[in-house]
MARSETI-801594 format. One record per atom (N, C-alpha, C, CB): x, y, z; chain; atom name; residue in one letter. Coordinates in steps of 0.001 Angstrom, whole numbers, plus 500000, padded with zeros to 6 digits. Glycine has a CB too. Layout:
N
<r c1="X" c2="Y" c3="Z" ch="A" at="CA" aa="a"/>
...
! end
This chain:
77
<r c1="259913" c2="803152" c3="384218" ch="A" at="N" aa="x"/>
<r c1="260253" c2="803651" c3="386184" ch="A" at="CA" aa="x"/>
<r c1="260291" c2="802855" c3="387024" ch="A" at="C" aa="x"/>
<r c1="259270" c2="804488" c3="387015" ch="A" at="CB" aa="x"/>
<r c1="259548" c2="801868" c3="386534" ch="A" at="N" aa="x"/>
<r c1="260018" c2="800616" c3="387736" ch="A" at="CA" aa="x"/>
<r c1="262075" c2="800413" c3="387925" ch="A" at="C" aa="x"/>
<r c1="259168" c2="798627" c3="386872" ch="A" at="CB" aa="x"/>
<r c1="263062" c2="800660" c3="386566" ch="A" at="N" aa="x"/>
<r c1="263853" c2="800686" c3="386584" ch="A" at="CA" aa="x"/>
<r c1="264685" c2="801713" c3="387692" ch="A" at="C" aa="x"/>
<r c1="263847" c2="800647" c3="385534" ch="A" at="CB" aa="x"/>
<r c1="264134" c2="803031" c3="387094" ch="A" at="N" aa="x"/>
<r c1="264661" c2="804295" c3="388283" ch="A" at="CA" aa="x"/>
<r c1="264313" c2="803999" c3="390081" ch="A" at="C" aa="x"/>
<r c1="263618" c2="805967" c3="387822" ch="A" at="CB" aa="x"/>
<r c1="263329" c2="803512" c3="390412" ch="A" at="N" aa="x"/>
<r c1="262758" c2="803070" c3="391823" ch="A" at="CA" aa="x"/>
<r c1="263776" c2="801819" c3="391368" ch="A" at="C" aa="x"/>
<r c1="260736" c2="802809" c3="392191" ch="A" at="CB" aa="x"/>
<r c1="264324" c2="800764" c3="390849" ch="A" at="N" aa="x"/>
<r c1="264907" c2="799872" c3="391628" ch="A" at="CA" aa="x"/>
<r c1="266375" c2="800439" c3="391978" ch="A" at="C" aa="x"/>
<r c1="264884" c2="798511" c3="390926" ch="A" at="CB" aa="x"/>
<r c1="266828" c2="801497" c3="390588" ch="A" at="N" aa="x"/>
<r c1="268550" c2="801874" c3="390773" ch="A" at="CA" aa="x"/>
<r c1="268023" c2="802702" c3="392309" ch="A" at="C" aa="x"/>
<r c1="269565" c2="803238" c3="389100" ch="A" at="CB" aa="x"/>
<r c1="267173" c2="803561" c3="392692" ch="A" at="N" aa="x"/>
<r c1="266741" c2="804226" c3="393941" ch="A" at="CA" aa="x"/>
<r c1="267416" c2="803094" c3="395100" ch="A" at="C" aa="x"/>
<r c1="264857" c2="804432" c3="394000" ch="A" at="CB" aa="x"/>
<r c1="266328" c2="802183" c3="395339" ch="A" at="N" aa="x"/>
<r c1="266186" c2="801376" c3="395733" ch="A" at="CA" aa="x"/>
<r c1="267381" c2="800374" c3="396496" ch="A" at="C" aa="x"/>
<r c1="265588" c2="801122" c3="394899" ch="A" at="CB" aa="x"/>
<r c1="268349" c2="799963" c3="395382" ch="A" at="N" aa="x"/>
<r c1="269785" c2="799700" c3="395767" ch="A" at="CA" aa="x"/>
<r c1="270930" c2="800336" c3="395351" ch="A" at="C" aa="x"/>
<r c1="270061" c2="798602" c3="395504" ch="A" at="CB" aa="x"/>
<r c1="270585" c2="801364" c3="395830" ch="A" at="N" aa="x"/>
<r c1="271470" c2="802792" c3="395782" ch="A" at="CA" aa="x"/>
<r c1="272367" c2="803116" c3="394965" ch="A" at="C" aa="x"/>
<r c1="272159" c2="803033" c3="396776" ch="A" at="CB" aa="x"/>
<r c1="272496" c2="802656" c3="393276" ch="A" at="N" aa="x"/>
<r c1="273453" c2="802783" c3="392285" ch="A" at="CA" aa="x"/>
<r c1="272659" c2="804158" c3="391971" ch="A" at="C" aa="x"/>
<r c1="273655" c2="801478" c3="391065" ch="A" at="CB" aa="x"/>
<r c1="274309" c2="804912" c3="393106" ch="A" at="N" aa="x"/>
<r c1="274040" c2="806262" c3="392665" ch="A" at="CA" aa="x"/>
<r c1="274605" c2="807067" c3="390882" ch="A" at="C" aa="x"/>
<r c1="274776" c2="807019" c3="393950" ch="A" at="CB" aa="x"/>
<r c1="275409" c2="806469" c3="390853" ch="A" at="N" aa="x"/>
<r c1="275872" c2="806588" c3="389579" ch="A" at="CA" aa="x"/>
<r c1="275056" c2="806956" c3="388431" ch="A" at="C" aa="x"/>
<r c1="276383" c2="805541" c3="389321" ch="A" at="CB" aa="x"/>
<r c1="274083" c2="805825" c3="388296" ch="A" at="N" aa="x"/>
<r c1="273138" c2="805687" c3="387758" ch="A" at="CA" aa="x"/>
<r c1="272112" c2="806640" c3="387637" ch="A" at="C" aa="x"/>
<r c1="272847" c2="804839" c3="388126" ch="A" at="CB" aa="x"/>
<r c1="271782" c2="807172" c3="389390" ch="A" at="N" aa="x"/>
<r c1="270626" c2="807951" c3="389269" ch="A" at="CA" aa="x"/>
<r c1="271262" c2="809149" c3="388909" ch="A" at="C" aa="x"/>
<r c1="269705" c2="808034" c3="390490" ch="A" at="CB" aa="x"/>
<r c1="272307" c2="809511" c3="389430" ch="A" at="N" aa="x"/>
<r c1="273183" c2="810856" c3="388581" ch="A" at="CA" aa="x"/>
<r c1="272529" c2="811230" c3="387226" ch="A" at="C" aa="x"/>
<r c1="274911" c2="810403" c3="388128" ch="A" at="CB" aa="x"/>
<r c1="272697" c2="810098" c3="386190" ch="A" at="N" aa="x"/>
<r c1="273085" c2="809905" c3="384761" ch="A" at="CA" aa="x"/>
<r c1="271398" c2="810047" c3="384393" ch="A" at="C" aa="x"/>
<r c1="274058" c2="808230" c3="384307" ch="A" at="CB" aa="x"/>
<r c1="270691" c2="809370" c3="384630" ch="A" at="N" aa="x"/>
<r c1="269191" c2="809722" c3="384696" ch="A" at="CA" aa="x"/>
<r c1="268573" c2="810654" c3="385229" ch="A" at="C" aa="x"/>
<r c1="268600" c2="808975" c3="385134" ch="A" at="CB" aa="x"/>
<r c1="268803" c2="811469" c3="386385" ch="A" at="N" aa="x"/>
<r c1="268195" c2="813064" c3="386770" ch="A" at="CA" aa="x"/>
<r c1="268891" c2="814067" c3="385761" ch="A" at="C" aa="x"/>
<r c1="268636" c2="813628" c3="388536" ch="A" at="CB" aa="x"/>
<r c1="270554" c2="813999" c3="385705" ch="A" at="N" aa="x"/>
<r c1="270883" c2="814478" c3="384642" ch="A" at="CA" aa="x"/>
<r c1="269621" c2="814794" c3="383320" ch="A" at="C" aa="x"/>
<r c1="271927" c2="813545" c3="384341" ch="A" at="CB" aa="x"/>
<r c1="269442" c2="814194" c3="382335" ch="A" at="N" aa="x"/>
<r c1="268667" c2="813772" c3="381114" ch="A" at="CA" aa="x"/>
<r c1="267286" c2="814193" c3="381990" ch="A" at="C" aa="x"/>
<r c1="268888" c2="811926" c3="380477" ch="A" at="CB" aa="x"/>
<r c1="266787" c2="813923" c3="382992" ch="A" at="N" aa="x"/>
<r c1="265029" c2="813984" c3="382748" ch="A" at="CA" aa="x"/>
<r c1="264928" c2="814163" c3="384093" ch="A" at="C" aa="x"/>
<r c1="264012" c2="812528" c3="382062" ch="A" at="CB" aa="x"/>
<r c1="265009" c2="815805" c3="385117" ch="A" at="N" aa="x"/>
<r c1="264943" c2="815729" c3="386075" ch="A" at="CA" aa="x"/>
<r c1="263388" c2="815101" c3="386618" ch="A" at="C" aa="x"/>
<r c1="265421" c2="816873" c3="386368" ch="A" at="CB" aa="x"/>
<r c1="262479" c2="815219" c3="385985" ch="A" at="N" aa="x"/>
<r c1="260433" c2="815350" c3="385944" ch="A" at="CA" aa="x"/>
<r c1="261032" c2="813612" c3="387000" ch="A" at="C" aa="x"/>
<r c1="258907" c2="815120" c3="383322" ch="A" at="CB" aa="x"/>
<r c1="261819" c2="812941" c3="386803" ch="A" at="N" aa="x"/>
<r c1="261577" c2="811817" c3="387053" ch="A" at="CA" aa="x"/>
<r c1="261996" c2="811498" c3="388839" ch="A" at="C" aa="x"/>
<r c1="262336" c2="811037" c3="385909" ch="A" at="CB" aa="x"/>
<r c1="262499" c2="812392" c3="389705" ch="A" at="N" aa="x"/>
<r c1="262673" c2="812649" c3="390517" ch="A" at="CA" aa="x"/>
<r c1="261256" c2="812503" c3="391448" ch="A" at="C" aa="x"/>
<r c1="263329" c2="813638" c3="390277" ch="A" at="CB" aa="x"/>
<r c1="260325" c2="813139" c3="390880" ch="A" at="N" aa="x"/>
<r c1="258910" c2="813363" c3="391276" ch="A" at="CA" aa="x"/>
<r c1="258230" c2="811382" c3="390665" ch="A" at="C" aa="x"/>
<r c1="258095" c2="815224" c3="390108" ch="A" at="CB" aa="x"/>
<r c1="258544" c2="811005" c3="389930" ch="A" at="N" aa="x"/>
<r c1="258030" c2="810075" c3="389953" ch="A" at="CA" aa="x"/>
<r c1="257204" c2="808666" c3="391405" ch="A" at="C" aa="x"/>
<r c1="258952" c2="809886" c3="389207" ch="A" at="CB" aa="x"/>
<r c1="256850" c2="808270" c3="391533" ch="A" at="N" aa="x"/>
<r c1="256265" c2="807605" c3="392059" ch="A" at="CA" aa="x"/>
<r c1="255672" c2="805720" c3="391974" ch="A" at="C" aa="x"/>
<r c1="255642" c2="808456" c3="391990" ch="A" at="CB" aa="x"/>
<r c1="255662" c2="804743" c3="392218" ch="A" at="N" aa="x"/>
<r c1="255275" c2="803613" c3="392383" ch="A" at="CA" aa="x"/>
<r c1="253559" c2="803364" c3="392764" ch="A" at="C" aa="x"/>
<r c1="256209" c2="803186" c3="393345" ch="A" at="CB" aa="x"/>
<r c1="253283" c2="801979" c3="392371" ch="A" at="N" aa="x"/>
<r c1="251754" c2="802415" c3="392702" ch="A" at="CA" aa="x"/>
<r c1="251330" c2="802521" c3="394353" ch="A" at="C" aa="x"/>
<r c1="250716" c2="801216" c3="391983" ch="A" at="CB" aa="x"/>
<r c1="252328" c2="802405" c3="395207" ch="A" at="N" aa="x"/>
<r c1="252120" c2="802509" c3="396116" ch="A" at="CA" aa="x"/>
<r c1="252836" c2="804605" c3="397174" ch="A" at="C" aa="x"/>
<r c1="252661" c2="800928" c3="396359" ch="A" at="CB" aa="x"/>
<r c1="252146" c2="804890" c3="395814" ch="A" at="N" aa="x"/>
<r c1="253087" c2="806466" c3="396336" ch="A" at="CA" aa="x"/>
<r c1="254515" c2="806260" c3="396649" ch="A" at="C" aa="x"/>
<r c1="252500" c2="807209" c3="397886" ch="A" at="CB" aa="x"/>
<r c1="255522" c2="805822" c3="396884" ch="A" at="N" aa="x"/>
<r c1="256718" c2="806091" c3="397067" ch="A" at="CA" aa="x"/>
<r c1="257436" c2="806305" c3="396051" ch="A" at="C" aa="x"/>
<r c1="257191" c2="805345" c3="397685" ch="A" at="CB" aa="x"/>
<r c1="257893" c2="806933" c3="396505" ch="A" at="N" aa="x"/>
<r c1="258803" c2="807669" c3="395153" ch="A" at="CA" aa="x"/>
<r c1="260596" c2="807054" c3="395432" ch="A" at="C" aa="x"/>
<r c1="258716" c2="809979" c3="395328" ch="A" at="CB" aa="x"/>
<r c1="261685" c2="807707" c3="394720" ch="A" at="N" aa="x"/>
<r c1="262856" c2="806796" c3="394485" ch="A" at="CA" aa="x"/>
<r c1="263590" c2="807851" c3="396568" ch="A" at="C" aa="x"/>
<r c1="264085" c2="807231" c3="392116" ch="A" at="CB" aa="x"/>
<r c1="263274" c2="808958" c3="397086" ch="A" at="N" aa="x"/>
<r c1="263276" c2="809557" c3="398028" ch="A" at="CA" aa="x"/>
<r c1="262865" c2="808343" c3="398982" ch="A" at="C" aa="x"/>
<r c1="262499" c2="810779" c3="397904" ch="A" at="CB" aa="x"/>
<r c1="261708" c2="807999" c3="399166" ch="A" at="N" aa="x"/>
<r c1="260665" c2="806767" c3="399594" ch="A" at="CA" aa="x"/>
<r c1="261956" c2="805501" c3="399915" ch="A" at="C" aa="x"/>
<r c1="259288" c2="806234" c3="397967" ch="A" at="CB" aa="x"/>
<r c1="262132" c2="805168" c3="399079" ch="A" at="N" aa="x"/>
<r c1="262956" c2="803862" c3="398355" ch="A" at="CA" aa="x"/>
<r c1="264675" c2="803709" c3="398870" ch="A" at="C" aa="x"/>
<r c1="262952" c2="804177" c3="396431" ch="A" at="CB" aa="x"/>
<r c1="265065" c2="805302" c3="398897" ch="A" at="N" aa="x"/>
<r c1="266676" c2="805088" c3="399010" ch="A" at="CA" aa="x"/>
<r c1="266631" c2="805074" c3="400923" ch="A" at="C" aa="x"/>
<r c1="267855" c2="806772" c3="398059" ch="A" at="CB" aa="x"/>
<r c1="265922" c2="806454" c3="401017" ch="A" at="N" aa="x"/>
<r c1="266084" c2="806494" c3="402446" ch="A" at="CA" aa="x"/>
<r c1="265628" c2="805006" c3="403492" ch="A" at="C" aa="x"/>
<r c1="265159" c2="807801" c3="402822" ch="A" at="CB" aa="x"/>
<r c1="264518" c2="804263" c3="402854" ch="A" at="N" aa="x"/>
<r c1="263975" c2="803453" c3="403359" ch="A" at="CA" aa="x"/>
<r c1="265216" c2="802292" c3="403264" ch="A" at="C" aa="x"/>
<r c1="262609" c2="803285" c3="402744" ch="A" at="CB" aa="x"/>
<r c1="266150" c2="802251" c3="403085" ch="A" at="N" aa="x"/>
<r c1="267294" c2="801331" c3="402404" ch="A" at="CA" aa="x"/>
<r c1="268421" c2="801532" c3="402520" ch="A" at="C" aa="x"/>
<r c1="267318" c2="801224" c3="401215" ch="A" at="CB" aa="x"/>
<r c1="268582" c2="802893" c3="403498" ch="A" at="N" aa="x"/>
<r c1="270219" c2="803449" c3="404041" ch="A" at="CA" aa="x"/>
<r c1="270804" c2="803966" c3="403137" ch="A" at="C" aa="x"/>
<r c1="271289" c2="802438" c3="404533" ch="A" at="CB" aa="x"/>
<r c1="270203" c2="804760" c3="401684" ch="A" at="N" aa="x"/>
<r c1="271603" c2="804493" c3="400395" ch="A" at="CA" aa="x"/>
<r c1="271348" c2="806400" c3="400935" ch="A" at="C" aa="x"/>
<r c1="271186" c2="803560" c3="397854" ch="A" at="CB" aa="x"/>
<r c1="272396" c2="806742" c3="401738" ch="A" at="N" aa="x"/>
<r c1="272333" c2="808198" c3="402441" ch="A" at="CA" aa="x"/>
<r c1="272791" c2="808967" c3="400610" ch="A" at="C" aa="x"/>
<r c1="273920" c2="808489" c3="404248" ch="A" at="CB" aa="x"/>
<r c1="273919" c2="808775" c3="399687" ch="A" at="N" aa="x"/>
<r c1="274132" c2="809329" c3="398852" ch="A" at="CA" aa="x"/>
<r c1="273347" c2="809633" c3="397854" ch="A" at="C" aa="x"/>
<r c1="274852" c2="808973" c3="398626" ch="A" at="CB" aa="x"/>
<r c1="272191" c2="808344" c3="397636" ch="A" at="N" aa="x"/>
<r c1="271277" c2="808879" c3="396381" ch="A" at="CA" aa="x"/>
<r c1="270587" c2="809654" c3="397165" ch="A" at="C" aa="x"/>
<r c1="270320" c2="807842" c3="395441" ch="A" at="CB" aa="x"/>
<r c1="270068" c2="809712" c3="398353" ch="A" at="N" aa="x"/>
<r c1="269114" c2="810601" c3="399425" ch="A" at="CA" aa="x"/>
<r c1="269419" c2="811903" c3="398882" ch="A" at="C" aa="x"/>
<r c1="269503" c2="810513" c3="401209" ch="A" at="CB" aa="x"/>
<r c1="270819" c2="812102" c3="399035" ch="A" at="N" aa="x"/>
<r c1="271465" c2="813515" c3="398892" ch="A" at="CA" aa="x"/>
<r c1="271135" c2="814325" c3="397760" ch="A" at="C" aa="x"/>
<r c1="272875" c2="813427" c3="398846" ch="A" at="CB" aa="x"/>
<r c1="270455" c2="812825" c3="396539" ch="A" at="N" aa="x"/>
<r c1="270859" c2="813619" c3="395141" ch="A" at="CA" aa="x"/>
<r c1="269416" c2="813619" c3="395064" ch="A" at="C" aa="x"/>
<r c1="271903" c2="812876" c3="393722" ch="A" at="CB" aa="x"/>
<r c1="268501" c2="812530" c3="396212" ch="A" at="N" aa="x"/>
<r c1="266888" c2="813131" c3="395070" ch="A" at="CA" aa="x"/>
<r c1="266008" c2="814384" c3="396209" ch="A" at="C" aa="x"/>
<r c1="265214" c2="811140" c3="394675" ch="A" at="CB" aa="x"/>
<r c1="266988" c2="814897" c3="397289" ch="A" at="N" aa="x"/>
<r c1="266222" c2="816364" c3="398675" ch="A" at="CA" aa="x"/>
<r c1="265663" c2="817179" c3="397865" ch="A" at="C" aa="x"/>
<r c1="267439" c2="817571" c3="399786" ch="A" at="CB" aa="x"/>
<r c1="264602" c2="816931" c3="397510" ch="A" at="N" aa="x"/>
<r c1="264583" c2="818509" c3="396693" ch="A" at="CA" aa="x"/>
<r c1="263572" c2="818490" c3="397545" ch="A" at="C" aa="x"/>
<r c1="264345" c2="818924" c3="394838" ch="A" at="CB" aa="x"/>
<r c1="262991" c2="819888" c3="397841" ch="A" at="N" aa="x"/>
<r c1="261595" c2="820877" c3="398941" ch="A" at="CA" aa="x"/>
<r c1="260338" c2="820324" c3="398668" ch="A" at="C" aa="x"/>
<r c1="261286" c2="822765" c3="398539" ch="A" at="CB" aa="x"/>
<r c1="259822" c2="819958" c3="396730" ch="A" at="N" aa="x"/>
<r c1="258966" c2="819728" c3="397239" ch="A" at="CA" aa="x"/>
<r c1="258476" c2="817664" c3="397328" ch="A" at="C" aa="x"/>
<r c1="258146" c2="820815" c3="396516" ch="A" at="CB" aa="x"/>
<r c1="259887" c2="817464" c3="397754" ch="A" at="N" aa="x"/>
<r c1="259276" c2="815902" c3="398343" ch="A" at="CA" aa="x"/>
<r c1="259612" c2="815631" c3="399787" ch="A" at="C" aa="x"/>
<r c1="259968" c2="814531" c3="397493" ch="A" at="CB" aa="x"/>
<r c1="259911" c2="816926" c3="400440" ch="A" at="N" aa="x"/>
<r c1="260177" c2="816501" c3="401952" ch="A" at="CA" aa="x"/>
<r c1="258721" c2="816008" c3="402875" ch="A" at="C" aa="x"/>
<r c1="260909" c2="817951" c3="402748" ch="A" at="CB" aa="x"/>
<r c1="258092" c2="816403" c3="402223" ch="A" at="N" aa="x"/>
<r c1="256504" c2="816585" c3="402822" ch="A" at="CA" aa="x"/>
<r c1="255932" c2="815097" c3="401759" ch="A" at="C" aa="x"/>
<r c1="255504" c2="818676" c3="402300" ch="A" at="CB" aa="x"/>
<r c1="255960" c2="814591" c3="400945" ch="A" at="N" aa="x"/>
<r c1="255537" c2="814069" c3="400294" ch="A" at="CA" aa="x"/>
<r c1="254599" c2="812782" c3="401013" ch="A" at="C" aa="x"/>
<r c1="256511" c2="813935" c3="399503" ch="A" at="CB" aa="x"/>
<r c1="254244" c2="811927" c3="401373" ch="A" at="N" aa="x"/>
<r c1="253635" c2="811253" c3="401545" ch="A" at="CA" aa="x"/>
<r c1="253340" c2="809803" c3="400150" ch="A" at="C" aa="x"/>
<r c1="252754" c2="812178" c3="401999" ch="A" at="CB" aa="x"/>
<r c1="253519" c2="808568" c3="400997" ch="A" at="N" aa="x"/>
<r c1="252987" c2="807507" c3="399922" ch="A" at="CA" aa="x"/>
<r c1="251558" c2="806859" c3="400485" ch="A" at="C" aa="x"/>
<r c1="254211" c2="806184" c3="399689" ch="A" at="CB" aa="x"/>
<r c1="251373" c2="806010" c3="400364" ch="A" at="N" aa="x"/>
<r c1="249667" c2="805083" c3="400404" ch="A" at="CA" aa="x"/>
<r c1="249413" c2="805018" c3="401324" ch="A" at="C" aa="x"/>
<r c1="249332" c2="803682" c3="400003" ch="A" at="CB" aa="x"/>
<r c1="250951" c2="804558" c3="402706" ch="A" at="N" aa="x"/>
<r c1="250521" c2="804780" c3="403889" ch="A" at="CA" aa="x"/>
<r c1="250670" c2="806017" c3="405240" ch="A" at="C" aa="x"/>
<r c1="250874" c2="803794" c3="404160" ch="A" at="CB" aa="x"/>
<r c1="250894" c2="807084" c3="404401" ch="A" at="N" aa="x"/>
<r c1="250929" c2="808266" c3="404775" ch="A" at="CA" aa="x"/>
<r c1="251658" c2="808263" c3="405301" ch="A" at="C" aa="x"/>
<r c1="250192" c2="808791" c3="405204" ch="A" at="CB" aa="x"/>
<r c1="253125" c2="808147" c3="404992" ch="A" at="N" aa="x"/>
<r c1="254498" c2="807770" c3="405476" ch="A" at="CA" aa="x"/>
<r c1="255369" c2="808698" c3="404605" ch="A" at="C" aa="x"/>
<r c1="254876" c2="806111" c3="405288" ch="A" at="CB" aa="x"/>
<r c1="256723" c2="809688" c3="405285" ch="A" at="N" aa="x"/>
<r c1="257771" c2="810514" c3="404283" ch="A" at="CA" aa="x"/>
<r c1="258740" c2="810048" c3="404138" ch="A" at="C" aa="x"/>
<r c1="258183" c2="811712" c3="404543" ch="A" at="CB" aa="x"/>
<r c1="259914" c2="809994" c3="403033" ch="A" at="N" aa="x"/>
<r c1="260810" c2="809375" c3="403097" ch="A" at="CA" aa="x"/>
<r c1="261446" c2="809581" c3="404910" ch="A" at="C" aa="x"/>
<r c1="261636" c2="809834" c3="401815" ch="A" at="CB" aa="x"/>
<r c1="261141" c2="810770" c3="405526" ch="A" at="N" aa="x"/>
<r c1="261855" c2="810719" c3="406638" ch="A" at="CA" aa="x"/>
<r c1="261848" c2="809946" c3="407118" ch="A" at="C" aa="x"/>
<r c1="261778" c2="811312" c3="407332" ch="A" at="CB" aa="x"/>
<r c1="260265" c2="809520" c3="407625" ch="A" at="N" aa="x"/>
<r c1="259623" c2="807941" c3="408187" ch="A" at="CA" aa="x"/>
<r c1="260040" c2="806581" c3="407699" ch="A" at="C" aa="x"/>
<r c1="258137" c2="807826" c3="407877" ch="A" at="CB" aa="x"/>
<r c1="260832" c2="806323" c3="406033" ch="A" at="N" aa="x"/>
<r c1="261365" c2="805145" c3="405976" ch="A" at="CA" aa="x"/>
<r c1="262691" c2="805249" c3="406176" ch="A" at="C" aa="x"/>
<r c1="261085" c2="804526" c3="404894" ch="A" at="CB" aa="x"/>
<r c1="263366" c2="806440" c3="406690" ch="A" at="N" aa="x"/>
<r c1="264985" c2="806479" c3="407001" ch="A" at="CA" aa="x"/>
<r c1="264672" c2="805554" c3="409032" ch="A" at="C" aa="x"/>
<r c1="265858" c2="808975" c3="406947" ch="A" at="CB" aa="x"/>
<r c1="264256" c2="806590" c3="409489" ch="A" at="N" aa="x"/>
<r c1="263958" c2="806306" c3="410732" ch="A" at="CA" aa="x"/>
<r c1="263886" c2="804755" c3="411023" ch="A" at="C" aa="x"/>
<r c1="262752" c2="806985" c3="411023" ch="A" at="CB" aa="x"/>
<r c1="262512" c2="804410" c3="410236" ch="A" at="N" aa="x"/>
<r c1="262445" c2="803211" c3="410339" ch="A" at="CA" aa="x"/>
<r c1="263617" c2="801484" c3="410054" ch="A" at="C" aa="x"/>
<r c1="261471" c2="803404" c3="409666" ch="A" at="CB" aa="x"/>
<r c1="264298" c2="802410" c3="408959" ch="A" at="N" aa="x"/>
<r c1="266039" c2="801507" c3="408799" ch="A" at="CA" aa="x"/>
<r c1="266837" c2="801764" c3="409671" ch="A" at="C" aa="x"/>
<r c1="267032" c2="801815" c3="407556" ch="A" at="CB" aa="x"/>
<r c1="266521" c2="802756" c3="410845" ch="A" at="N" aa="x"/>
<r c1="267324" c2="802619" c3="411955" ch="A" at="CA" aa="x"/>
<r c1="266841" c2="802520" c3="413255" ch="A" at="C" aa="x"/>
<r c1="268081" c2="803517" c3="411968" ch="A" at="CB" aa="x"/>
! end
């Protein structure tokens, strides 16, 4: 899981596409702080990865700070 989240954090679009094609459940996994790959990609400005990870069930998912991916994206800008 750590590799998956690192790929999202660093914007590795091709690797993300390949991993979710083989294991779509990865999209909902989170780190110890409750951050999903969507939180990490949004917080680091990786728009293409965010587009791959946008699924309805994650739009309002909060992490340990009660932040959504939108909060992280807004903080980036």
